[in-house]
Structure formats: C-alpha cells, structure tokens
FIVOFI-428224 format. One record per residue: residue number from 0; x, z, y of N, C-alpha, C in turn; residue in one letter; chain. Coordinates in pm, 1 decimal, padded with zeros to 6 digits. Layout:
REM residues N
 seq     n.px     n.pz     n.py    ca.px    ca.pz    ca.py     c.px     c.pz     c.py type mol
 NUM        X        Z        Y        X        Z        Y        X        Z        Y    A   A
...
END
This chain:
REM residues 199
 seq     n.px     n.pz     n.py    ca.px    ca.pz    ca.py     c.px     c.pz     c.py type mol
   0 -01762.0  00220.8 -01552.0 -01747.8  00364.9 -01576.0 -01869.5  00422.8 -01648.1    D   A
   1 -01950.9  00337.4 -01708.3 -02074.3  00381.6 -01772.2 -02048.3  00418.2 -01917.8    Y   A
   2 -02086.6  00539.8 -01957.4 -02074.1  00581.0 -02097.3 -02210.9  00576.5 -02164.9    I   A
   3 -02306.5  00650.5 -02112.6 -02442.5  00654.3 -02166.1 -02534.7  00704.7 -02055.1    N   A
   4 -02665.2  00711.3 -02077.4 -02755.7  00753.1 -01969.7 -02732.2  00894.7 -01918.6    P   A
   5 -02657.9  00977.0 -01992.4 -02638.4  01116.1 -01951.7 -02503.1  01142.2 -01887.5    L   A
   6 -02406.0  01054.0 -01907.3 -02269.3  01085.3 -01865.3 -02198.5  00961.0 -01813.8    L   A
   7 -02129.1  00975.0 -01701.2 -02045.7  00867.4 -01648.5 -01901.4  00914.7 -01639.8    N   A
   8 -01809.3  00823.6 -01664.7 -01666.7  00851.9 -01657.0 -01608.4  00780.8 -01535.8    L   A
   9 -01529.4  00853.9 -01455.1 -01469.2  00798.2 -01334.1 -01317.1  00810.7 -01343.7    H   A
  10 -01247.3  00699.3 -01326.4 -01101.0  00696.8 -01323.8 -01057.7  00659.3 -01182.6    L   A
  11 -00956.3  00726.7 -01128.3 -00914.2  00697.4 -00992.0 -00764.8  00725.3 -00976.1    F   A
  12 -00706.6  00666.7 -00871.3 -00565.4  00686.3 -00844.1 -00536.5  00671.8 -00696.5    G   A
  13 -00419.0  00717.2 -00655.4 -00380.5  00707.7 -00515.0 -00230.6  00684.6 -00504.0    T   A
  14 -00191.6  00612.1 -00401.7 -00049.3  00595.7 -00369.1 -00038.6  00594.9 -00218.1    Y   A
  15  00031.9  00692.0 -00161.4  00044.0  00706.9 -00016.5  00189.7  00694.3  00025.9    D   A
  16  00212.1  00619.1  00134.8  00341.4  00616.7  00201.8  00330.5  00707.0  00322.8    L   A
  17  00417.7  00806.6  00332.4  00410.0  00906.5  00438.4  00522.1  00887.9  00539.2    L   A
  18  00493.6  00926.5  00662.6  00592.4  00919.4  00770.4  00664.2  01053.7  00778.0    D   A
  19  00785.5  01060.3  00723.7  00858.6  01186.3  00717.0  00910.3  01232.5  00852.9    A   A
  20  00894.8  01152.9  00959.0  00943.4  01192.2  01092.6  00834.3  01257.5  01176.2    S   A
  21  00715.4  01277.6  01121.5  00602.5  01327.8  01201.0  00598.9  01479.1  01213.4    S   A
  22  00694.3  01549.0  01155.2  00705.4  01694.1  01165.9  00578.0  01764.3  01120.8    Q   A
  23  00531.1  01731.3  01000.9  00416.5  01801.7  00944.9  00462.8  01882.6  00823.4    I   A
  24  00574.2  01951.9  00841.8  00629.3  02031.5  00733.1  00727.3  01949.0  00651.4    G   A
  25  00768.7  02004.8  00538.7  00861.5  01935.8  00449.1  00781.9  01843.6  00358.4    D   A
  26  00792.4  01712.4  00381.7  00718.6  01616.9  00300.8  00812.4  01512.2  00246.1    I   A
  27  00769.1  01444.5  00143.7  00842.7  01334.4  00085.1  00794.9  01204.9  00149.9    D   A
  28  00860.7  01093.9  00120.4  00820.5  00965.9  00177.8  00707.1  00900.7  00099.8    S   A
  29  00669.8  00958.4 -00013.1  00560.5  00900.9 -00091.2  00488.0  01009.7 -00170.0    Q   A
  30  00362.1  00981.3 -00200.0  00280.1  01071.4 -00279.9  00191.5  00983.7 -00368.3    R   A
  31  00181.8  01016.1 -00496.0  00101.5  00933.9 -00584.5  00041.5  01020.5 -00694.0    F   A
  32 -00063.2  00968.9 -00757.5 -00125.1  01044.7 -00863.9 -00247.9  00974.7 -00917.8    G   A
  33 -00313.1  01040.7 -01012.8 -00431.0  00984.6 -01077.2 -00516.6  01097.9 -01131.1    A   A
  34 -00638.5  01063.0 -01168.1 -00727.9  01163.6 -01222.6 -00845.8  01101.4 -01293.5    G   A
  35 -00925.6  01186.2 -01355.3 -01048.2  01139.5 -01418.7 -01153.4  01248.2 -01405.2    L   A
  36 -01280.0  01205.8 -01408.6 -01390.9  01299.5 -01396.7 -01509.7  01247.5 -01476.0    A   A
  37 -01598.6  01337.8 -01510.9 -01726.2  01301.2 -01570.2 -01836.2  01353.9 -01478.7    V   A
  38 -01948.1  01282.2 -01472.1 -02057.0  01324.9 -01385.2 -02191.9  01289.3 -01446.6    S   A
  39 -02293.9  01357.7 -01396.7 -02431.1  01326.4 -01435.1 -02518.7  01334.5 -01310.6    H   A
  40 -02605.7  01235.7 -01291.9 -02696.7  01233.5 -01179.0 -02839.5  01258.9 -01226.0    T   A
  41 -02901.1  01359.8 -01167.1 -03043.1  01383.3 -01185.6 -03114.0  01293.3 -01084.4    Y   A
  42 -03181.8  01191.8 -01130.4 -03227.8  01080.9 -01047.7 -03291.8  01126.8 -00917.1    Q   A
  43 -03229.5  01082.6 -00806.7 -03276.7  01106.7 -00669.9 -03285.0  01254.4 -00633.5    R   A
  44 -03218.5  01342.0 -00711.8 -03228.1  01485.4 -00683.7 -03092.8  01553.3 -00667.6    K   A
  45 -03002.7  01530.5 -00762.2 -02876.2  01604.1 -00760.9 -02772.5  01531.0 -00844.9    A   A
  46 -02646.8  01572.1 -00827.7 -02535.2  01517.4 -00903.8 -02438.8  01631.9 -00933.4    N   A
  47 -02390.3  01641.9 -01056.6 -02290.9  01741.8 -01093.6 -02171.8  01670.7 -01155.5    V   A
  48 -02052.8  01724.9 -01134.7 -01933.8  01660.4 -01188.1 -01824.5  01762.6 -01218.1    Y   A
  49 -01731.3  01722.2 -01303.8 -01613.6  01801.9 -01337.0 -01499.5  01704.5 -01361.9    A   A
  50 -01379.4  01743.7 -01320.7 -01268.1  01650.9 -01337.1 -01133.1  01717.8 -01326.4    G   A
  51 -01030.6  01635.9 -01332.9 -00893.7  01683.1 -01319.5 -00811.1  01575.8 -01250.3    T   A
  52 -00706.9  01616.9 -01180.5 -00617.5  01521.0 -01114.9 -00475.3  01575.2 -01117.2    S   A
  53 -00379.1  01483.0 -01107.1 -00237.5  01518.8 -01105.3 -00170.8  01438.3 -00994.4    M   A
  54 -00107.0  01507.4 -00899.1 -00042.6  01444.1 -00785.0  00106.6  01475.3 -00788.0    I   A
  55  00190.2  01373.2 -00762.2  00334.4  01393.6 -00752.0  00374.5  01393.3 -00606.0    N   A
  56  00436.6  01502.6 -00562.4  00486.1  01513.1 -00425.2  00610.4  01600.0 -00425.9    E   A
  57  00708.6  01564.6 -00344.1  00835.6  01636.5 -00340.6  00900.9  01640.9 -00478.2    L   A
  58  00875.5  01536.2 -00558.3  00938.8  01526.3 -00688.4  00878.9  01615.5 -00796.1    G   A
  59  00768.1  01684.5 -00766.0  00704.0  01772.5 -00863.3  00559.0  01729.1 -00883.3    E   A
  60  00503.5  01764.5 -00999.4  00364.5  01732.6 -01029.2  00276.8  01855.4 -01006.1    Y   A
  61  00165.6  01833.2 -00935.6  00072.4  01940.5 -00905.5 -00064.8  01901.9 -00959.3    F   A
  62 -00118.6  01985.1 -01047.5 -00244.2  01952.0 -01113.0 -00358.2  02042.3 -01070.8    G   A
  63 -00480.1  01989.1 -01079.8 -00601.8  02064.8 -01050.1 -00711.1  02028.4 -01149.6    H   A
  64 -00797.9  02122.0 -01175.6 -00926.5  02094.8 -01238.7 -01033.0  02140.0 -01139.6    V   A
  65 -01148.0  02073.6 -01140.8 -01249.0  02107.1 -01041.4 -01389.1  02082.2 -01094.8    Y   A
  66 -01485.7  02148.9 -01033.2 -01627.9  02127.4 -01060.0 -01698.7  02117.7 -00925.7    V   A
  67 -01811.5  02049.0 -00923.1 -01884.6  02037.2 -00797.3 -02019.2  01973.6 -00817.3    G   A
  68 -02088.1  01957.3 -00704.8 -02219.3  01896.7 -00712.9 -02274.6  01861.6 -00577.1    G   A
  69 -02385.3  01787.8 -00578.0 -02457.2  01748.0 -00457.8 -02606.1  01768.5 -00484.0    K   A
  70 -02676.0  01813.6 -00381.1 -02819.3  01838.0 -00392.9 -02889.8  01771.1 -00276.0    V   A
  71 -02998.4  01701.8 -00304.9 -03077.3  01637.8 -00200.5 -03148.3  01744.9 -00119.2    K   A
  72 -03122.9  01746.7  00013.0 -03186.0  01843.6  00101.5 -03303.6  01782.7  00176.1    A   A
  73 -03299.3  01652.6  00202.2 -03409.1  01581.1  00266.8 -03397.0  01434.0  00228.4    S   A
  74 -03474.8  01348.6  00290.7 -03471.2  01207.0  00255.8 -03338.6  01140.6  00288.0    D   A
  75 -03256.8  01201.3  00376.3 -03128.7  01138.4  00410.1 -03012.9  01237.3  00423.1    N   A
  76 -03025.6  01359.6  00370.8 -02917.7  01458.4  00380.7 -02886.9  01515.6  00242.1    I   A
  77 -02758.6  01521.9  00210.1 -02708.8  01584.0  00087.9 -02627.1  01707.4  00122.4    L   A
  78 -02649.6  01818.5  00054.0 -02559.5  01932.6  00059.2 -02457.8  01914.8 -00052.9    F   A
  79 -02330.0  01940.6 -00024.1 -02224.2  01918.9 -00121.9 -02136.5  02043.0 -00134.1    T   A
  80 -02078.1  02062.1 -00250.7 -01985.8  02173.2 -00271.3 -01898.2  02148.1 -00392.1    G   A
  81 -01775.5  02199.0 -00387.9 -01684.9  02185.0 -00502.3 -01581.6  02296.1 -00499.7    S   A
  82 -01526.5  02325.0 -00616.4 -01423.0  02428.1 -00629.4 -01316.3  02376.4 -00724.0    Y   A
  83 -01190.5  02387.7 -00681.7 -01078.9  02341.5 -00762.6 -00985.4  02454.9 -00798.9    G   A
  84 -00925.5  02444.4 -00915.8 -00834.5  02546.8 -00966.7 -00700.1  02482.9 -00996.6    L   A
  85 -00593.9  02533.8 -00933.6 -00460.0  02480.6 -00959.6 -00412.9  02514.2 -01098.9    G   A
  86 -00352.8  02415.7 -01167.2 -00307.0  02438.4 -01304.5 -00156.3  02418.1 -01318.1    I   A
  87 -00085.5  02411.7 -01203.8  00060.4  02400.4 -01207.7  00121.5  02529.7 -01155.4    S   A
  88  00237.6  02565.0 -01206.6  00305.8  02685.0 -01160.3  00367.0  02662.2 -01023.1    N   A
  89  00381.1  02770.1 -00945.1  00449.1  02760.3 -00817.0  00595.4  02725.9 -00841.5    Q   A
  90  00650.5  02635.3 -00756.3  00787.0  02588.8 -00776.0  00866.2  02597.1 -00646.2    K   A
  91  00991.8  02631.4 -00653.5  01081.8  02619.9 -00539.1  01128.4  02475.7 -00533.1    A   A
  92  01098.1  02404.6 -00424.8  01126.3  02262.1 -00416.5  01251.1  02234.6 -00334.4    V   A
  93  01263.2  02294.0 -00216.7  01380.8  02273.8 -00133.3  01426.7  02407.4 -00076.3    T   A
  94  01548.8  02410.3 -00027.4  01602.8  02531.8  00031.8  01668.8  02495.9  00164.4    K   A
  95  01627.8  02560.9  00271.4  01686.1  02541.6  00403.0  01757.8  02670.5  00442.9    T   A
  96  01890.9  02664.4  00452.9  01972.2  02783.8  00476.5  01939.7  02887.3  00368.9    L   A
  97  01891.5  03005.2  00408.7  01862.0  03108.2  00309.5  01713.9  03111.3  00273.9    A   A
  98  01638.2  03015.6  00323.5  01492.8  03019.6  00305.0  01447.2  02913.5  00205.3    R   A
  99  01372.4  02955.5  00105.8  01314.2  02861.5  00011.0  01180.3  02811.1  00063.5    F   A
 100  01158.8  02683.0  00052.3  01029.0  02624.3  00082.1  00960.0  02596.8 -00049.8    T   A
 101  00846.3  02658.5 -00071.6  00777.9  02644.3 -00199.5  00652.6  02559.4 -00184.5    T   A
 102  00613.6  02499.9 -00293.6  00488.6  02424.3 -00299.7  00416.8  02464.6 -00426.8    A   A
 103  00284.4  02464.6 -00423.0  00209.8  02507.4 -00538.8  00077.6  02432.5 -00547.5    E   A
 104  00020.5  02428.2 -00667.1 -00114.4  02375.3 -00685.8 -00210.0  02492.0 -00664.9    A   A
 105 -00263.6  02503.4 -00545.3 -00344.9  02619.2 -00508.4 -00492.7  02594.6 -00537.3    A   A
 106 -00566.2  02703.4 -00551.9 -00711.7  02693.0 -00564.2 -00770.1  02649.9 -00429.5    N   A
 107 -00887.5  02586.3 -00432.5 -00950.8  02543.1 -00307.8 -01102.5  02539.1 -00325.1    W   A
 108 -01172.0  02544.0 -00210.7 -01317.3  02535.5 -00209.8 -01359.0  02446.8 -00093.4    M   A
 109 -01471.7  02376.6 -00110.0 -01516.8  02281.9 -00008.2 -01668.7  02280.7 -00004.4    R   A
 110 -01727.4  02295.2  00115.7 -01872.0  02295.8  00134.1 -01906.3  02208.1  00253.4    L   A
 111 -02018.8  02135.6  00246.4 -02055.5  02052.0  00359.5 -02184.8  01977.6  00336.9    G   A
 112 -02206.3  01877.2  00420.6 -02325.3  01795.0  00406.5 -02291.7  01650.7  00440.7    F   A
 113 -02374.0  01560.3  00391.2 -02357.6  01417.0  00416.2 -02491.1  01359.9  00462.2    T   A
 114 -02486.4  01286.3  00572.9 -02603.9  01217.9  00625.8 -02594.8  01070.6  00588.1    L   A
 115 -02699.5  01016.8  00526.8 -02701.3  00876.2  00484.2 -02827.0  00810.1  00540.6    V   A
 116 -02807.9  00710.2  00627.0 -02920.1  00637.6  00685.1 -02956.1  00516.2  00598.2    E   A
 117 -03081.0  00468.5  00605.0 -03120.3  00350.2  00526.7 -03036.1  00226.3  00558.8    P   A
 118 -02977.3  00220.9  00679.2 -02892.7  00107.1  00716.2 -02758.2  00109.2  00645.3    T   A
 119 -02724.2  00221.1  00580.7 -02594.8  00235.0  00516.2 -02496.9  00318.8  00595.4    G   A
 120 -02530.1  00352.3  00720.7 -02445.7  00441.4  00800.2 -02436.0  00576.9  00730.6    L   A
 121 -02313.8  00626.8  00715.2 -02292.0  00753.2  00645.8 -02199.2  00841.3  00727.5    K   A
 122 -02234.8  00968.3  00744.9 -02152.2  01064.3  00817.0 -02146.1  01193.6  00737.1    A   A
 123 -02029.0  01254.5  00732.4 -02013.5  01378.9  00656.4 -01933.8  01480.5  00736.9    S   A
 124 -01959.8  01607.9  00712.1 -01885.8  01718.0  00773.7 -01868.2  01826.1  00668.4    L   A
 125 -01744.4  01874.7  00651.2 -01713.8  01971.7  00546.4 -01626.4  02084.2  00598.5    N   A
 126 -01643.7  02201.4  00539.5 -01554.8  02315.1  00561.0 -01472.8  02331.9  00433.3    Y   A
 127 -01341.0  02349.5  00447.3 -01257.9  02368.2  00328.9 -01170.3  02491.6  00346.1    Y   A
 128 -01134.2  02550.2  00234.1 -01044.3  02665.0  00235.5 -00951.4  02655.0  00115.3    I   A
 129 -00822.8  02671.8  00138.6 -00722.6  02667.1  00033.6 -00689.2  02808.0 -00010.7    T   A
 130 -00695.9  02832.3 -00140.5 -00670.1  02963.1 -00199.4 -00755.9  03068.8 -00130.6    D   A
 131 -00888.3  03068.2 -00156.3 -00979.0  03159.8 -00086.2 -00941.3  03307.0 -00095.4    P   A
 132 -00873.3  03348.1 -00203.2 -00839.8  03489.9 -00218.4 -00695.8  03521.0 -00178.1    T   A
 133 -00624.0  03421.3 -00123.8 -00483.9  03443.8 -00090.2 -00445.4  03387.8  00044.2    G   A
 134 -00405.9  03259.6  00046.5 -00355.2  03198.5  00169.1 -00463.3  03182.4  00275.6    L   A
 135 -00586.2  03158.2  00233.5 -00698.6  03141.2  00327.1 -00668.7  03039.0  00436.4    D   A
 136 -00603.4  02927.4  00400.8 -00582.1  02819.2  00496.8 -00710.2  02737.8  00501.0    I   A
 137 -00778.3  02738.8  00615.2 -00910.3  02678.3  00621.0 -00917.0  02573.5  00730.9    S   A
 138 -01020.9  02489.8  00725.9 -01036.5  02386.2  00827.0 -01165.1  02309.6  00808.9    G   A
 139 -01180.0  02205.2  00888.4 -01297.7  02118.8  00879.7 -01250.4  01974.6  00871.8    V   A
 140 -01329.2  01892.4  00802.9 -01301.3  01749.4  00801.7 -01433.0  01674.0  00805.9    D   A
 141 -01426.5  01550.1  00846.9 -01546.0  01468.2  00855.4 -01512.0  01321.4  00850.3    G   A
 142 -01614.3  01240.6  00828.6 -01595.5  01095.8  00822.2 -01724.2  01027.4  00864.2    A   A
 143 -01709.5  00906.0  00915.1 -01823.6  00822.1  00946.0 -01790.0  00680.3  00902.6    I   A
 144 -01886.3  00612.3  00838.7 -01859.0  00478.2  00788.0 -01985.8  00394.2  00796.3    S   A
 145 -01966.0  00261.9  00792.4 -02079.1  00169.4  00800.2 -02046.2  00043.7  00720.5    Y   A
 146 -02139.5 -00003.3  00636.7 -02114.7 -00126.3  00559.6 -02137.1 -00250.0  00646.8    P   A
 147 -02030.0 -00320.7  00677.7 -02042.3 -00439.9  00762.6 -02091.4 -00560.0  00681.8    V   A
 148 -02072.6 -00558.5  00550.5 -02130.8 -00657.8  00459.9 -02175.4 -00583.2  00334.3    T   A
 149 -02228.7 -00656.2  00236.0 -02268.7 -00593.3  00110.8 -02149.6 -00539.1  00032.3    D   A
 150 -02029.3 -00584.6  00066.4 -01910.8 -00546.8 -00009.9 -01807.8 -00468.0  00070.6    F   A
 151 -01805.1 -00482.7  00203.6 -01700.8 -00422.3  00286.8 -01758.6 -00311.6  00374.2    V   A
 152 -01693.7 -00195.4  00371.2 -01732.0 -00082.0  00455.2 -01612.7 -00040.8  00540.1    T   A
 153 -01636.5 -00014.7  00668.7 -01534.3  00033.0  00761.2 -01567.5  00175.1  00804.1    L   A
 154 -01463.3  00256.2  00828.5 -01489.3  00393.1  00869.4 -01368.2  00462.5  00924.8    G   A
 155 -01388.2  00585.6  00972.3 -01280.6  00671.8  01020.8 -01298.0  00809.3  00957.8    V   A
 156 -01185.7  00878.0  00939.7 -01183.5  01010.5  00878.8 -01089.4  01098.9  00958.9    N   A
 157 -01120.3  01227.3  00972.9 -01032.1  01319.8  01044.5 -01047.3  01459.9  00987.1    A   A
 158 -00941.9  01540.0  00996.4 -00946.8  01679.9  00954.0 -00854.3  01762.8  01041.3    S   A
 159 -00885.3  01891.0  01054.5 -00802.4  01982.4  01131.9 -00811.5  02120.8  01069.5    V   A
 160 -00698.3  02188.1  01058.5 -00695.7  02324.8  01006.8 -00741.6  02422.7  01114.9    D   A
 161 -00825.3  02518.4  01075.5 -00862.6  02628.1  01164.8 -00759.3  02739.2  01153.9    I   A
 162 -00724.5  02772.6  01031.6 -00619.5  02870.5  01005.4 -00514.4  02802.4  00920.8    R   A
 163 -00387.2  02812.5  00958.3 -00283.4  02736.2  00891.8 -00156.6  02818.9  00877.1    T   A
 164 -00059.6  02764.2  00810.3  00071.5  02828.9  00800.8  00142.2  02822.1  00936.1    R   A
 165  00218.5  02923.8  00968.7  00281.1  02929.0  01100.7  00400.2  02835.4  01113.3    S   A
 166  00454.6  02783.2  01001.7  00573.4  02699.9  01009.5  00541.2  02550.6  01005.3    D   A
 167  00413.5  02514.0  01024.2  00376.4  02373.2  01029.4  00343.4  02335.5  01172.2    I   A
 168  00414.9  02236.1  01227.5  00397.7  02198.9  01367.4  00268.9  02120.9  01392.3    D   A
 169  00221.7  02049.0  01292.1  00103.3  01964.8  01309.7  00002.8  01995.6  01199.7    R   A
 170 -00119.4  02031.3  01238.3 -00217.7  02072.3  01138.9 -00343.6  01986.6  01143.3    N   A
 171 -00329.2  01859.5  01180.3 -00444.8  01770.2  01182.8 -00401.8  01631.4  01136.7    W   A
 172 -00499.2  01551.0  01097.6 -00470.5  01411.3  01066.1 -00598.1  01330.3  01083.8    N   A
 173 -00581.8  01202.0  01102.4 -00695.2  01110.2  01114.7 -00649.7  00971.9  01071.2    S   A
 174 -00744.1  00890.7  01024.4 -00711.6  00754.7  00985.8 -00838.2  00670.0  00979.6    Y   A
 175 -00818.5  00540.6  00992.8 -00924.8  00443.6  00973.4 -00912.8  00388.0  00832.0    A   A
 176 -01023.8  00346.0  00773.2 -01017.9  00295.2  00637.3 -01116.4  00180.4  00618.4    F   A
 177 -01088.8  00100.1  00516.0 -01177.4 -00007.6  00474.6 -01189.7 -00002.0  00323.6    M   A
 178 -01310.9 -00013.9  00272.0 -01332.0 -00017.1  00127.6 -01398.7 -00148.2  00089.3    T   A
 179 -01367.5 -00193.8 -00030.4 -01427.8 -00315.4 -00083.9 -01491.4 -00282.1 -00217.6    Y   A
 180 -01618.1 -00316.3 -00234.5 -01690.8 -00288.7 -00358.6 -01699.6 -00415.0 -00442.7    S   A
 181 -01658.6 -00403.2 -00568.3 -01669.6 -00515.3 -00661.3 -01806.5 -00508.6 -00728.8    F   A
 182 -01883.0 -00615.5 -00719.6 -02014.5 -00618.2 -00781.7 -02123.4 -00575.7 -00684.9    G   A
 183 -02246.1 -00607.5 -00719.6 -02358.9 -00577.5 -00632.2 -02391.4 -00428.2 -00635.3    A   A
 184 -02433.9 -00376.4 -00520.1 -02474.8 -00237.3 -00510.9 -02614.9 -00223.6 -00569.3    R   A
 185 -02636.9 -00120.8 -00651.1 -02768.7 -00095.9 -00708.1 -02825.5  00031.1 -00646.8    T   A
 186 -02950.5  00025.2 -00602.1 -03013.6  00141.4 -00542.0 -02996.8  00144.4 -00391.9    G   A
 187 -03063.8  00239.2 -00326.9 -03055.2  00255.7 -00181.8 -02920.9  00318.7 -00144.7    T   A
 188 -02879.7  00310.8 -00017.5 -02755.5  00377.9  00023.1 -02754.5  00526.2 -00012.7    P   A
 189 -02868.6  00594.0 -00001.3 -02875.2  00735.9 -00035.9 -02850.4  00757.5 -00184.6    F   A
 190 -02909.6  00673.4 -00269.3 -02889.8  00686.6 -00413.7 -02744.7  00661.1 -00451.9    E   A
 191 -02680.9  00565.2 -00383.9 -02539.4  00536.5 -00411.0 -02453.5  00656.7 -00372.4    V   A
 192 -02480.8  00718.8 -00255.4 -02403.6  00834.1 -00210.5 -02424.9  00953.1 -00303.7    A   A
 193 -02544.7  00970.2 -00355.2 -02573.4  01079.7 -00446.3 -02499.6  01063.0 -00578.8    L   A
 194 -02491.3  00940.8 -00627.1 -02433.7  00914.2 -00758.7 -02281.6  00911.8 -00756.2    D   A
 195 -02221.5  00886.0 -00640.4 -02076.4  00867.6 -00634.2 -02002.4  00999.0 -00654.9    R   A
 196 -01897.9  00994.7 -00739.4 -01813.8  01112.4 -00763.9 -01707.5  01119.5 -00653.8    N   A
 197 -01726.0  01211.4 -00558.7 -01632.7  01218.0 -00446.2 -01607.6  01362.0 -00402.4    S   A
 198 -01538.2  01440.6 -00486.2 -01512.4  01579.6 -00448.3 -01411.7  01588.6 -00334.6    P   A
END
C-alpha cells in the first residue's frame, strides 16, 4: 500500500454472514462492501486519513466518505477521531403492513482513545454517534487484543447503543476475532497502531 514517503493507499473489503433470526431489526442474511483510503503519518506524532467505502445491505448500496486522525497523547496512548458523511440517498427498502422500513447512509462521528503497551497488548474505547444533527443514535464500543505470535493476533470487540431506535429489540453486539499479518512488522507496536488506517 506504499505510494511515496508522503502518502499511503489502503484498500479493504468485508463480507459478513448475518443471523437473521436474532431480532436486531430488519436485516439481510449477508452484508458486503469495499473501500479505499489515503493516509499520512507524521512520524511518531500523528496520523491523518481520508477515504470512502460502499456497503451493500438489504439489496441496496450505502456509501460514505470520511476523514479522521490520531494524535499521540503519551508514550502509549493515542487520541482518535473521525467523521463520516453519507453519500447515498435514503431509500424505502421493505414494507410491513402500512409501515415503511427505511435505511440510509447517515452521517456519523467517532471519538476515543487507544492504549498500546510495548508487549503488543492493545485496548481501545470509543464514543460514536450516528447523524449528530438528526437521529442522535449514540453508543460506546471497545476492543482488546494481544499478538500471540509475530503474525497472529487474538482479541474481542463489543459495542452497545446508549440511545437507539425504539423498534430495535437488540442494541448490542460482541465478537472474538483473529488477525494474520503477512510480512514482518516494522516499528514498535505503538508506531504500528499510529500508522494503521482504522476509522
């Protein structure tokens, strides 16, 4: 993903299989999408990035553009923030009796911090809000992970809405994850966390 000393390009994608019986609103059995971003790291001090992504859910495409950054607050703490802008029109997706269920690419904001220990242990806590000037659906999420080898990291992630829509029965989720890194890691765990594009 290296372009030149001033700019890096990041390509990413996702494919999720969802459990439609969990009563977390009207969802499809799958969600997929992709995106790209550019970033620049001010060595050991800060990281700024901008990007776009497109997700398909309920048979419709929902797009966002976003900007964000990270700033070193101490030897092992990063302050993080990002803001996304929906670029898709609101759509009527399904209709139940006389009620339309709509989905939209909404604006969002996210603020938090990340703790990175020299051992590679990483913990993060974030506050998020969807459509800050409208829906104001807000919540917190966090994650903790540890590199069990130079290439494999294990962790858990969880989030819960503080304020949510009244027609959603379940407003939280959690999962365990494993990541595999191709190639040797360069720099300290803190430098890697600072450089990584992860809005």
